C-alpha positions in Angstrom: 4.1 11.4 36.9 4.6 8.7 39.5 1.2 7.4 38.8 1.9 7.2 35.0 5.1 5.2 35.7 3.2 2.9 38.0 0.5 2.3 35.3 3.3 1.6 32.8 4.9 -1.0 35.1 1.5 -2.6 35.7 0.9 -2.9 31.9 4.3 -4.5 31.5 3.5 -7.1 34.2 0.1 -7.9 32.5 1.8 -8.3 29.1 4.5 -10.6 30.7 1.8 -12.7 32.5 -0.3 -13.0 29.3 2.7 -14.1 27.3 3.6 -16.6 30.0 0.1 -18.1 29.8 -0.5 -17.8 26.0 2.8 -19.2 24.8 2.4 -22.7 26.3 -1.2 -22.8 24.9 0.1 -22.1 21.4 2.8 -24.8 21.8 0.1 -27.3 23.0 -2.2 -26.4 20.1 0.6 -26.9 17.5 1.6 -30.2 19.2 -2.0 -31.5 19.0 -2.3 -30.4 15.4 0.9 -32.3 14.5 -0.3 -35.4 16.4 -3.7 -35.2 14.6 -2.0 -34.8 11.2 0.2 -37.8 11.8 -2.7 -39.9 13.0 -4.7 -38.9 9.9 -1.8 -39.9 7.6 -1.5 -43.3 9.2 -5.2 -44.2 9.4 -6.8 -42.5 6.4 -4.4 -41.0 3.8 -7.0 -40.7 1.1 -9.4 -38.8 3.4 -6.5 -36.5 4.3 -5.8 -35.9 0.6 -9.5 -35.1 0.0 -9.7 -32.8 3.0 -6.6 -30.9 1.8 -8.0 -30.6 -1.7 -11.3 -29.2 -0.4 -9.4 -26.7 1.9 -7.2 -25.6 -1.0 -10.3 -25.1 -3.3 -12.1 -23.0 -0.7 -9.0 -20.9 -0.2 -8.7 -20.3 -4.0 -12.3 -19.3 -4.2 -12.0 -16.9 -1.2 -8.8 -15.3 -2.7 -10.4 -15.0 -6.1 -13.5 -13.2 -4.7 -11.3 -10.9 -2.5 -9.2 -10.0 -5.6 -12.3 -9.2 -7.6 -13.6 -7.0 -4.9 -10.3 -5.2 -4.5 -10.0 -4.7 -8.3 -13.4 -3.0 -8.3 -12.4 -0.7 -5.5 -9.0 0.0 -7.0 -10.4 0.3 -10.6 -11.5 3.9 -10.1 -8.0 4.9 -8.9 -6.3 2.8 -11.6 -8.2 4.5 -14.5 -7.1 8.0 -13.2 -3.5 6.7 -12.9 -3.6 5.3 -16.5 -5.0 8.6 -17.8 -2.2 10.5 -16.1 0.4 8.1 -17.4 -0.8 8.5 -20.9 -0.7 12.3 -20.6 2.8 12.2 -19.2 4.1 9.9 -22.0 2.6 12.3 -24.6 4.4 15.2 -23.0 7.7 13.3 -23.0 7.3 12.4 -26.7 6.7 16.1 -27.5 9.8 17.1 -25.6 11.9 14.3 -27.2 11.4 15.5 -30.8 14.5 17.3 -31.8 14.3 20.9 -33.0 15.8 21.8 -36.3 18.2 24.6 -35.9 18.9 26.8 -38.9 22.7 26.9 -39.2 22.6 30.0 -41.4 20.8 32.1 -38.8 22.6 33.9 -36.0 21.1 34.6 -32.6 21.4 38.1 -31.4 21.0 38.5 -27.7 18.6 41.2 -26.6 17.8 42.7 -23.3 14.2 42.7 -22.2 13.1 45.6 -20.2 10.0 44.0 -18.7 9.7 40.4 -17.8 7.2 38.4 -19.8 4.1 37.5 -17.8 2.6 34.1 -18.3 -1.1 34.0 -19.0 -3.5 31.4 -17.6 -3.6 29.7 -21.0 0.1 29.2 -21.0 0.1 27.3 -17.7 -0.2 23.6 -18.2 -2.4 21.6 -15.9 -0.5 18.9 -14.0 -2.0 15.4 -13.6 -1.4 15.5 -9.9 -4.2 15.4 -7.2 -4.1 16.8 -3.7 -4.5 14.3 -0.9 -6.1 15.9 2.2 -4.0 15.3 5.3 -4.1 15.9 9.0 -1.5 18.7 9.2 -3.8 21.2 11.0 -5.2 18.7 13.5 -3.4 18.1 16.8 -2.5 14.7 18.1 -4.2 13.3 21.1 -1.3 13.4 23.6 -3.4 11.9 26.5 -2.5 8.4 25.4 1.3 8.9 25.9 
């Protein structure tokens, strides 16, 4: 127990030291970038504009490619979702149609002696899927 507390304090000291070293480096990097940007504006504004356009074009191409790859990956899940949504909307439309009640008929309540059993055909299949989880697996408590 004491050893675990000592390790925890050592980790905090390392994090504090690394923050103390990294933070000035980040400020230095941002400062140098600002100086370079101002220098480029003063000496070669057209070159800066061209460089910004090229950087923006490369970023657009990378984003476009990434979205296409993600769309292919998500496409399989999307089609299953769309199919389930269609089925759900059809069920809602069926339930939304009003029934015509005959006003001249009278309902006589009756007692059923045996409850009616539902057959497998009567059960509707739900558009839900089961996602396998990690309920049965134990967590690794050694890290805490």
